[in-house]
ZAMARGU-4260 file (C-alpha; in steps of 0.2 Angstrom, whole numbers, plus 5000, padded with zeros to 4 digits):
<rodrens>
0) 4931/4835/4995 | 4923/4852/4989 | 4912/4849/4973 | 4917/4860/4961 | 4901/4874/4954
5) 4901/4886/4939 | 4901/4898/4954 | 4918/4892/4957 | 4926/4894/4939 | 4938/4907/4936
10) 4932/4925/4928 | 4937/4927/4910 | 4952/4939/4915 | 4955/4945/4897 | 4938/4951/4894
15) 4938/4962/4908 | 4957/4967/4909 | 4962/4975/4895 | 4971/4991/4887 | 4953/4998/4892
20) 4959/4999/4910 | 4970/5009/4917 | 4986/4999/4926 | 4981/4985/4922 | 4994/4975/4929
25) 4986/4978/4945 | 4976/4964/4943 | 4988/4950/4937 | 4994/4939/4952 | 5009/4936/4945
30) 5022/4944/4959 | 5040/4938/4962 | 5035/4927/4976 | 5020/4921/4972 | 5017/4902/4975
35) 5012/4891/4956 | 5000/4882/4960 | 4988/4869/4952 | 4973/4880/4956 | 4960/4867/4952
40) 4966/4852/4961 | 4973/4863/4977 | 4956/4872/4977 | 4945/4854/4980 | 4962/4847/4991
45) 4962/4861/5003 | 4951/4863/5021 | 4948/4880/5021 | 4952/4895/5007 | 4955/4910/5012
50) 4955/4929/5002 | 4964/4942/5009 | 4959/4959/5004 | 4965/4976/5005 | 4953/4989/5004
55) 4963/5002/4994 | 4968/5002/4977 | 4985/4989/4971 | 4998/5001/4974 | 4991/5005/4992
60) 4987/4987/4997 | 5000/4977/4989 | 5016/4985/4998 | 5008/4984/5016 | 5017/4973/5025
65) 5003/4967/5038 | 4993/4964/5022 | 5009/4950/5015 | 5014/4945/5031 | 4994/4937/5034
70) 4997/4932/5017 | 5013/4922/5019 | 5007/4915/5034 | 4990/4906/5028 | 4999/4899/5012
75) 5011/4887/5024 | 4997/4882/5034 | 4993/4863/5029 | 4976/4864/5023 | 4971/4882/5020
80) 4974/4892/5005 | 4975/4909/5002 | 4971/4921/4985 | 4973/4940/4988 | 4962/4956/4979
85) 4963/4974/4980 | 4949/4987/4980 | 4946/4991/4959 | 4950/5007/4952 | 4934/5016/4948
90) 4934/5011/4927 | 4938/4993/4932 | 4924/4994/4944 | 4914/5001/4930 | 4916/4987/4919
95) 4911/4972/4930 | 4896/4981/4935 | 4890/4985/4916 | 4895/4968/4911 | 4888/4957/4929
100) 4904/4950/4931 | 4910/4947/4948 | 4925/4954/4957 | 4940/4941/4959 | 4955/4937/4968
105) 4970/4940/4958 | 4979/4926/4957 | 4965/4911/4955 | 4956/4925/4944 | 4940/4915/4954
110) 4926/4926/4961 | 4926/4932/4980 | 4911/4925/4982 | 4918/4907/4981 | 4930/4907/4993
115) 4926/4900/5011 | 4934/4918/5020 | 4934/4936/5013 | 4945/4945/5027 | 4948/4964/5024
120) 4959/4976/5032 | 4951/4988/5042 | 4965/5004/5045 | 4955/5019/5044 | 4939/5029/5047
125) 4932/5029/5031 | 4936/5014/5026 | 4921/5005/5028 | 4915/5012/5011 | 4929/5007/5001
130) 4921/4987/5010 | 4904/4988/5003 | 4908/4994/4987 | 4919/4979/4985 | 4905/4966/4994
135) 4892/4971/4982 | 4905/4969/4965 | 4908/4951/4972 | 4889/4950/4974 | 4890/4946/4993
140) 4876/4954/5003 | 4882/4968/5012 | 4874/4965/5029 | 4880/4949/5039 | 4859/4947/5043
145) 4856/4945/5024 | 4867/4930/5022 | 4858/4915/5027 | 4861/4900/5039 | 4866/4890/5026
150) 4881/4875/5030 | 4897/4886/5025 | 4902/4873/5011 | 4885/4873/5003 | 4888/4879/4985
155) 4873/4896/4988 | 4882/4899/5004 | 4891/4917/5005 | 4908/4917/5012 | 4911/4923/5031
160) 4916/4941/5029 | 4927/4946/5042 | 4939/4964/5046 | 4954/4967/5055 | 4965/4979/5058
165) 4969/4994/5071 | 4950/5002/5067 | 4942/4985/5067 | 4952/4983/5084 | 4951/5000/5091
170) 4929/5000/5088 | 4920/4987/5076 | 4903/4994/5082 | 4900/5007/5069 | 4904/4991/5054
175) 4896/4977/5066 | 4882/4975/5052 | 4894/4971/5041 | 4905/4957/5047 | 4902/4939/5051
180) 4914/4943/5064 | 4932/4955/5070 | 4949/4948/5075 | 4955/4958/5086 | 4974/4963/5086
185) 4987/4955/5078 | 4982/4940/5067 | 4996/4930/5066 | 4993/4918/5078 | 4974/4922/5078
190) 4970/4918/5057 | 4977/4902/5056 | 4967/4895/5070 | 4949/4903/5065 | 4955/4893/5050
195) 4956/4877/5059 | 4940/4880/5067 | 4932/4884/5051 | 4938/4869/5041 | 4929/4856/5055
200) 4915/4868/5055 | 4915/4865/5037 | 4918/4848/5035 | 4905/4844/5049 | 4891/4852/5040
205) 4889/4867/5053 | 4876/4880/5048 | 4882/4898/5048 | 4876/4901/5064 | 4883/4888/5075
210) 4900/4891/5065 | 4900/4907/5073 | 4895/4901/5089 | 4910/4892/5088 | 4922/4905/5082
215) 4913/4916/5098 | 4926/4903/5108 | 4943/4909/5100 | 4949/4923/5107 | 4952/4938/5099
220) 4937/4936/5087 | 4924/4946/5089 | 4906/4939/5083 | 4893/4956/5081 | 4877/4944/5081
225) 4878/4937/5094 | 4881/4953/5105 | 4867/4968/5106 | 4864/4987/5119 | 4861/4986/5136
230) 4850/4994/5146 | 4858/5011/5145 | 4859/5011/5125 | 4876/5012/5125 | 4886/4996/5133
235) 4886/4980/5122 | 4883/4963/5130 | 4882/4946/5126 | 4866/4940/5120 | 4868/4920/5121
240) 4875/4912/5139 | 4893/4906/5137 | 4898/4919/5124 | 4913/4931/5133 | 4907/4947/5141
245) 4924/4956/5135 | 4934/4950/5120 | 4952/4951/5120 | 4964/4956/5106 | 4977/4947/5103
250) 4995/4950/5101 | 5008/4940/5096 | 5028/4939/5091 | 5034/4947/5076 | 5040/4938/5062
255) 5051/4947/5049 | 5054/4931/5038 | 5038/4932/5031 | 5041/4949/5026 | 5050/4944/5010
260) 5033/4937/5003 | 5028/4945/4987 | 5038/4960/4976 | 5026/4969/4965 | 5030/4970/4945
265) 5023/4989/4946 | 5030/5003/4958 | 5018/5003/4974 | 5019/5016/4987 | 5031/5007/4998
270) 5043/5001/4986 | 5055/4992/4994 | 5058/4978/5009 | 5049/4980/5024 | 5057/4971/5041
275) 5048/4974/5057 | 5059/4977/5068 | 5049/4981/5085 | 5030/4979/5088 | 5019/4991/5101
280) 5024/5006/5109 | 5025/5013/5129 | 5029/5031/5126 | 5013/5033/5133 | 5008/5048/5120
285) 4989/5053/5127 | 4984/5057/5108 | 4992/5041/5100 | 4979/5026/5097 | 4991/5014/5090
290) 5005/5017/5104 | 4990/5012/5116 | 4984/4996/5107 | 5000/4986/5103 | 5004/4985/5119
295) 5015/4977/5127 | 5032/4982/5118 | 5040/4967/5109 | 5059/4969/5101 | 5064/4957/5088
300) 5082/4948/5091 | 5094/4958/5082 | 5101/4941/5074 | 5083/4938/5067 | 5082/4955/5061
305) 5100/4956/5052 | 5095/4939/5043 | 5079/4943/5037 | 5085/4958/5026 | 5101/4951/5022
310) 5092/4938/5014 | 5076/4947/5009 | 5086/4957/4997 | 5094/4945/4990 | 5077/4934/4986
315) 5068/4953/4983 | 5080/4961/4972 | 5075/4979/4980 | 5087/4992/4983 | 5080/4999/4998
320) 5074/4993/5015 | 5066/4999/5028 | 5066/4996/5048 | 5050/4998/5053 | 5043/4999/5070
325) 5030/5015/5079 | 5046/5021/5085 | 5063/5013/5078 | 5073/5025/5090 | 5064/5013/5106
330) 5074/4999/5098 | 5092/5000/5107 | 5099/4986/5094 | 5095/4998/5082 | 5114/5006/5080
335) 5120/4988/5080 | 5111/4981/5067 | 5110/4995/5056 | 5129/4995/5056 | 5132/4975/5055
340) 5119/4977/5039 | 5129/4992/5032 | 5146/4981/5033 | 5136/4964/5024 | 5127/4974/5011
345) 5141/4988/5009 | 5145/4982/4988 | 5124/4981/4986 | 5121/4998/4983 | 5106/4999/4994
350) 5100/5011/5002 | 5088/5009/5021 | 5077/5022/5026 | 5065/5023/5045 | 5049/5028/5045
355) 5046/5044/5059 | 5058/5044/5074 | 5060/5049/5091 | 5070/5065/5089 | 5076/5063/5106
360) 5083/5049/5102 | 5092/5053/5084 | 5110/5053/5088 | 5125/5051/5075 | 5123/5032/5080
365) 5107/5033/5070 | 5111/5045/5057 | 5126/5035/5052 | 5116/5019/5047 | 5102/5030/5036
370) 5103/5030/5018 | 5118/5023/5009 | 5121/5025/4990 | 5110/5040/4992 | 5100/5049/5006
375) 5080/5048/5008 | 5070/5058/5017 | 5069/5060/5038 | 5057/5064/5047 | 5051/5070/5064
380) 5037/5073/5075 | 5037/5085/5087 | 5015/5085/5088 | 5015/5102/5096 | 5023/5118/5095
385) 5024/5122/5116 | 5033/5112/5130 | 5019/5112/5139 | 5006/5105/5125 | 5020/5093/5123
390) 5020/5089/5143 | 5000/5088/5143 | 4999/5075/5127 | 5014/5065/5136 | 5025/5067/5120
395) 5040/5066/5133 | 5051/5080/5121 | 5061/5095/5128 | 5064/5110/5116 | 5082/5104/5119
400) 5080/5088/5113 | 5072/5093/5096 | 5085/5109/5093 | 5099/5094/5096 | 5092/5080/5084
405) 5089/5093/5071 | 5108/5099/5071 | 5113/5080/5072 | 5105/5077/5055 | 5111/5093/5047
410) 5128/5087/5054 | 5125/5071/5044 | 5120/5082/5028 | 5103/5081/5028 | 5094/5099/5022
415) 5077/5096/5020 | 5068/5089/5036 | 5048/5084/5035 | 5040/5088/5054 | 5023/5083/5059
420) 5013/5092/5070 | 4994/5093/5077 | 4983/5106/5081 | 4966/5106/5092 | 4976/5096/5105
425) 4966/5095/5122 | 4973/5110/5133 | 4980/5120/5116 | 4977/5139/5115 | 4982/5152/5102
430) 5000/5152/5110 | 5004/5135/5107 | 4997/5137/5086 | 5009/5151/5083 | 5022/5143/5093
435) 5022/5129/5081 | 5029/5145/5067 | 5039/5149/5082 | 5046/5132/5082 | 5051/5131/5064
440) 5057/5149/5066 | 5070/5146/5081 | 5078/5128/5073 | 5079/5139/5056 | 5087/5151/5066
445) 5098/5141/5077 | 5106/5128/5066 | 5109/5144/5052 | 5128/5140/5056 | 5128/5123/5046
450) 5118/5130/5032 | 5101/5132/5024 | 5086/5121/5034 | 5070/5118/5023 | 5054/5109/5032
455) 5041/5102/5023 | 5026/5102/5037 | 5012/5092/5038 | 4999/5102/5048 | 4986/5086/5055
460) 4969/5088/5064 | 4968/5080/5079 | 4953/5068/5080 | 4951/5058/5100 | 4951/5040/5097
465) 4945/5024/5109 | 4957/5016/5122 | 4967/5032/5123 | 4965/5046/5138 | 4958/5058/5126
470) 4942/5046/5122 | 4931/5060/5133 | 4937/5077/5120 | 4928/5085/5110 | 4933/5094/5094
475) 4925/5107/5083 | 4924/5109/5064 | 4923/5129/5066 | 4937/5130/5077 | 4950/5119/5068
480) 4946/5130/5055 | 4949/5145/5065 | 4964/5139/5070 | 4971/5134/5054 | 4969/5150/5048
485) 4980/5159/5063 | 4994/5146/5058 | 4995/5147/5039 | 4995/5168/5042 | 5011/5165/5054
490) 5020/5153/5042 | 5016/5165/5027 | 5031/5176/5037 | 5045/5160/5035 | 5056/5155/5022
495) 5061/5139/5018 | 5044/5130/5022 | 5032/5120/5012 | 5015/5116/5023 | 5001/5104/5020
500) 4985/5104/5032 | 4973/5090/5032 | 4956/5093/5027 | 4945/5100/5042 | 4930/5092/5035
505) 4937/5073/5032 | 4944/5075/5050 | 4927/5078/5060 | 4921/5065/5050 | 4934/5052/5054
510) 4930/5055/5072 | 4913/5057/5069 | 4914/5038/5063 | 4928/5032/5075 | 4920/5035/5091
515) 4902/5032/5084 | 4890/5015/5088 | 4880/5004/5079 | 4867/5017/5072 | 4883/5020/5062
520) 4880/5006/5051 | 4865/5015/5042 | 4875/5030/5040 | 4890/5019/5032 | 4881/5012/5020
525) 4870/5029/5015 | 4886/5037/5012 | 4893/5024/5000 | 4877/5024/4990 | 4878/5044/4989
530) 4895/5040/4981 | 4908/5041/4997 | 4923/5033/4993 | 4942/5032/4991 | 4941/5042/5006
535) 4960/5047/5010 | 4961/5052/4993 | 4964/5071/4990 | 4952/5071/4975 | 4938/5062/4982
540) 4936/5074/4998 | 4924/5087/4989 | 4913/5070/4985 | 4914/5061/4999 | 4910/5075/5013
545) 4894/5077/5003 | 4890/5060/5003 | 4895/5059/5022 | 4885/5074/5030 | 4869/5070/5019
550) 4870/5052/5025 | 4873/5059/5043 | 4859/5071/5042 | 4847/5061/5033 | 4850/5049/5050
555) 4846/5063/5062 | 4863/5063/5071 | 4868/5076/5064 | 4875/5092/5077 | 4882/5084/5094
560) 4874/5067/5097 | 4886/5060/5108 | 4882/5063/5126 | 4899/5054/5134 | 4912/5069/5130
565) 4917/5081/5141 | 4918/5096/5131 | 4932/5110/5131 | 4949/5104/5138 | 4940/5120/5149
570) 4927/5110/5157 | 4938/5097/5162 | 4947/5108/5172 | 4934/5115/5178 | 4926/5097/5187
575) 4928/5092/5202 | 4939/5075/5204 | 4926/5066/5208 | 4913/5071/5195 | 4929/5069/5182
580) 4928/5052/5189 | 4911/5047/5189 | 4909/5054/5171 | 4923/5042/5165 | 4915/5027/5171
585) 4901/5030/5161 | 4899/5013/5148 | 4907/5019/5129 | 4900/5010/5117 | 4921/5000/5113
590) 4920/4995/5132 | 4917/4978/5128 | 4933/4977/5117 | 4946/4972/5130 | 4961/4981/5124
595) 4971/4974/5139 | 4970/4994/5148 | 4963/4998/5163 | 4949/5009/5159 | 4949/5017/5177
600) 4970/5020/5170 | 4965/5029/5155 | 4954/5041/5167 | 4969/5043/5180 | 4980/5050/5165
605) 4967/5062/5157 | 4969/5067/5175 | 4987/5069/5173 | 4987/5076/5156 | 4975/5091/5167
610) 4990/5094/5177 | 5004/5091/5163 | 5011/5078/5171 | 5024/5066/5160 | 5022/5049/5164
615) 5041/5039/5159 | 5040/5024/5146 | 5037/5009/5153 | 5050/4998/5144 | 5065/5009/5152
620) 5059/5016/5168 | 5046/5010/5179 | 5028/5002/5178 | 5014/5013/5174 | 5000/5000/5181
625) 4991/5002/5163 | 4983/4984/5166 | 4990/4977/5149 | 5005/4966/5155 | 5000/4948/5161
630) 4999/4931/5155 | 4985/4936/5141 | 4996/4950/5131 | 5012/4948/5138 | 5027/4958/5144
635) 5038/4971/5139 | 5051/4963/5130 | 5069/4975/5129 | 5083/4969/5122 | 5100/4976/5129
640) 5110/4984/5115 | 5124/4972/5108 | 5141/4980/5104 | 5140/4993/5089 | 5154/4985/5077
645) 5166/4994/5068 | 5161/5002/5052 | 5167/4998/5037 | 5169/5009/5023 | 5154/5010/5012
650) 5160/5007/4994 | 5152/5015/4978 | 5142/5003/4966 | 5157/4995/4954 | 5155/5004/4937
655) 5170/4999/4929 | 5165/4996/4909 | 5174/4978/4905 | 5162/4967/4896 | 5145/4971/4885
660) 5133/4962/4881 | 5119/4962/4867 | 5103/4950/4872 | 5088/4947/4862 | 5073/4942/4872
665) 5053/4942/4871 | 5041/4948/4880 | 5025/4940/4878 | 5008/4935/4887 | 5003/4945/4904
670) 5019/4955/4906 | 5012/4966/4891 | 5001/4975/4901 | 5018/4979/4912 | 5024/4997/4907
675) 5042/5001/4900 | 5047/5008/4916 | 5039/4995/4926 | 5048/4981/4914 | 5066/4991/4917
680) 5064/4991/4938 | 5059/4972/4935 | 5075/4970/4925 | 5084/4980/4938 | 5078/4967/4952
685) 5082/4952/4943 | 5100/4957/4940 | 5103/4959/4957 | 5096/4942/4963 | 5108/4935/4948
690) 5122/4942/4958 | 5129/4946/4941 | 5145/4958/4940 | 5133/4972/4934 | 5139/4990/4931
695) 5132/5002/4938 | 5132/5021/4933 | 5137/5033/4944 | 5128/5049/4954 | 5114/5052/4966
700) 5105/5035/4960 | 5115/5023/4954 | 5107/5012/4941 | 5115/4996/4929 | 5121/5000/4915
705) 5106/4993/4906 | 5098/5000/4889 | 5082/4992/4881 | 5081/4996/4862 | 5065/5001/4859
710) 5050/5003/4873 | 5036/4993/4868 | 5022/5001/4870 | 5009/4996/4885 | 5000/4978/4879
715) 5011/4976/4864 | 5021/4959/4865 | 5038/4960/4859 | 5044/4941/4851 | 5061/4951/4844
720) 5066/4963/4858 | 5086/4969/4863 | 5094/4976/4875 | 5114/4978/4881 | 5120/4977/4896
725) 5138/4980/4903 | 5148/4972/4916 | 5164/4975/4927 | 5172/4959/4920 | 5173/4949/4905
730) 5158/4937/4908 | 5150/4922/4897 | 5136/4925/4888 | 5129/4909/4889 | 5132/4910/4908
735) 5123/4928/4908 | 5110/4925/4897 | 5105/4906/4910 | 5109/4915/4928 | 5098/4929/4922
740) 5083/4920/4914 | 5082/4910/4931 | 5077/4927/4941 | 5065/4931/4926 | 5046/4929/4927
745) 5038/4917/4915 | 5032/4929/4898 | 5050/4935/4899 | 5061/4926/4888 | 5080/4927/4885
750) 5082/4922/4867 | 5100/4924/4864 | 5116/4936/4869 | 5132/4940/4863 | 5146/4950/4866
755) 5149/4968/4857 | 5161/4982/4859 | 5159/4990/4875 | 5160/5008/4870 | 5152/5007/4853
760) 5137/5016/4848 | 5120/5016/4858 | 5110/5002/4855 | 5097/5013/4849 | 5106/5020/4835
765) 5110/5001/4829 | 5091/5001/4826 | 5088/4998/4806 | 5068/4995/4810 | 5053/4986/4815
770) 5044/4973/4810 | 5023/4974/4817 | 5009/4961/4815 | 4991/4967/4819 | 4975/4964/4814
775) 4961/4978/4807 | 4944/4973/4808 | 4931/4985/4800 | 4916/4993/4812 | 4902/4998/4803
780) 4893/4994/4786 | 4900/4983/4771 | 4917/4979/4775 | 4929/4985/4761 | 4931/4973/4744
785) 4950/4965/4743 | 4950/4979/4731 | 4947/4991/4740 | 4961/4985/4753 | 4974/4986/4739
790) 4967/5003/4731 | 4971/5012/4749 | 4986/5002/4751 | 4991/5006/4734 | 4989/5026/4738
795) 4996/5028/4758 | 5015/5017/4750 | 5011/5029/4735 | 5009/5048/4745 | 5023/5059/4745
800) 5019/5064/4761 | 5008/5054/4779 | 5007/5070/4790 | 5004/5066/4807 | 4997/5078/4820
805) 4998/5078/4839 | 5006/5088/4854 | 5025/5085/4862 | 5028/5081/4879 | 5024/5099/4885
810) 5008/5097/4877 | 5010/5109/4861 | 5003/5105/4845 | 5016/5097/4833 | 5012/5093/4814
815) 5027/5080/4806 | 5028/5067/4790 | 5030/5050/4795 | 5032/5047/4775 | 5051/5041/4776
820) 5047/5029/4791 | 5036/5019/4778 | 5045/5005/4772 | 5030/4992/4766 | 5014/4987/4771
825) 5008/4968/4767 | 4992/4958/4769 | 4984/4940/4766 | 4966/4942/4760 | 4953/4946/4771
830) 4945/4936/4785 | 4926/4931/4779 | 4920/4945/4795 | 4932/4957/4783 | 4945/4958/4795
835) 4962/4958/4788 | 4980/4953/4794 | 4993/4965/4793 | 5013/4964/4792 | 5021/4985/4793
840) 5039/4988/4792 | 5043/5004/4799 | 5061/5014/4797 | 5068/5018/4816 | 5080/5036/4815
845) 5095/5039/4826 | 5084/5048/4838 | 5073/5033/4840 | 5058/5040/4831 | 5047/5028/4820
850) 5029/5023/4814 | 5017/5019/4826 | 5001/5004/4819 | 4989/5016/4827 | 4995/5030/4813
855) 4994/5017/4800 | 4976/5010/4803 | 4972/5030/4805 | 4977/5035/4787 | 4970/5020/4780
860) 4951/5023/4787 | 4954/5039/4779 | 4954/5031/4763 | 4942/5019/4766 | 4930/5031/4773
865) 4928/5019/4785 | 4933/5017/4805 | 4944/5004/4808 | 4948/4993/4824 | 4965/4989/4828
870) 4967/4972/4839 | 4983/4959/4840 | 4996/4971/4838 | 5012/4961/4841 | 5030/4969/4836
875) 5038/4951/4828 | 5056/4961/4826 | 5067/4975/4829 | 5080/4973/4815 | 5096/4980/4819
880) 5108/4988/4803 | 5121/4975/4797 | 5140/4974/4806
</rodrens>
């Protein structure tokens, strides 16, 4: 049994996360689906304690399906426990440093250093700086070599630090110095196996190095410290006998049931249920690393998808769901699954979205299943602007198929489409760049009979990736800039376009890191210390680029430091076959990572690219002999398309207004840190889960007929609040209250429910006054005497006007007399420290305007000639007008 230490103790959360922190609800860890725990008892009882972290802000990390699936799986394994953490926003990071407090996990609120295993998802080449930020904030040495060799159970032993995700699997070498081990490939089966090994070694008292040797024997686990550069300085070889020469990535069957794990209380980037329908892609696009690194293709059984979505929508209360795959259109069961789901959810007011799709497979069947009560956006990825270049990159898309797909979309009501293109692809000429503009113009012209087509273009910069046929290609930042400007000039001539270009500078750094070796660990650390971080965010671009370029130059790696690139495409075209083969046989920093792809096949596919030869998709045609399929990684699993069921007519959400309840509620505790809009979203999802006959509004985005009386300010508890809710049939108020209460989190208590007139005046017009309670605390100097307090109060109540100057929603200055809203102000005798518990009664007019306690704070401070702090703010009651 583990002995508790002070290092295990939770942080003082309330002192760290308050209204001085932006979006404090990010850190609450109280999402729907979080398993209630006795953290003290569970902490001592389990064999291994995980913290899975996503090194991005909460809104990004909490909506990442892989992160949630692995978290859910680990918490289902007996004897293992998993918590979560995310990159704190800069304001909380600054506060942690300022107060010497450690970064913590969001549920247990224990320091990350107290866990046994700390895992990071590395899904982006520049994400390493965010990981170093989190390690430093957690008080964990950022380099593996600095973490000592104590037994893992020792109270001073740092946790094992590992990385997983696509970037870690592709080429872990630039990050090798920071991680004790790397989990390669799919983690659903691998992570529980790692947990078992760690639990056994921990119980046996093994040292860190002994444990890492054990982990190196687990298929899919790469331990960088047990490997080093070979005689050529590039190839990575084992440093000890018995260590595998190459480490093969793991594959697993998708588990859609685990997708419904958590529902955040605040809005996230992907605010919907996401269910995976197919893993892996065998299209063979030569630029696409995910398509190469996730082979073989594995379809999910249609019934499993249907059950996961149907159950997930009921359990989560989401109004949208997405079916996830690298190429959803290659899931042959998609039309049948989509129609069946639309039939089953026809009266649930939900919508289906799909990620970027194969435009050549987009037909009437797929168009029919998209959307629902509202149409989401539609995205296609032609990638290149000419047929010749699409053949070079093996896109497998013709101009005719592109046009047919776009026309199908327009015939189904889509007038705005998003198109993804890349510039800088191998073999690209100026004509190909201009072909992007020509393609857009042709699509608009050839679809004009169907209406006006608006296009939203994203123009990315091609960066060569390991484990692809283009991994030997060179890129030029100057050439990217020239081609971007060439395309910009061409696109300016077109109407109905919006265009976003990727930042050339960061693309160059992505390439630099993504194909680097162990020398880059020092560069990553130096860039982070120089201010790099949150590099994927637009507002960080200038700072991040300066930090990265400075670190690269300081390491003496500026310019072209790789000797393993072919150079321009013309140089590859000019090489004899034998010379090209010899060049491609040279060692690469990631050759010891066995992705399953035969390196010789990648070189052969490069030659096919030089000849613009298209290789068919091996899921549907003959084997391409890439080397993946076999007993270790499995084979393609392609499920034949089932019959498409007859489509039932879609029904608009019920909008009859038959009954209306007025419900009194309290919102207390941590829920006070959830904003008004997030509270409405939380209530909407709770209503969906409850199954109550709620009445919905009409229009593009139907919503429950739900009204909250007066928004509570962020951070303020309310113990006497009101909401009105309408129903499509007569309901029992007590039954509604009990059923809805079951779907709400602790801290949101329904206090009463009464029937009111359906078509009566709105709830906001029924408000008479607000009853507030708060504490005022003198900030400096001698606290006011009781007499001085009373004089200030008398002056305030006697004032004929109380002017308040601020700005409106458009930033224009305004001045208002708030005196009519001040009904009364009372307090008890001041405390010994000068603080005062105040009670305020404030009127509310028909427009919902009233008085805020901070205004009273300001006016009293003026009269006392002393600054006052406002705290412990609570709205005790919203008083309704008498019937």
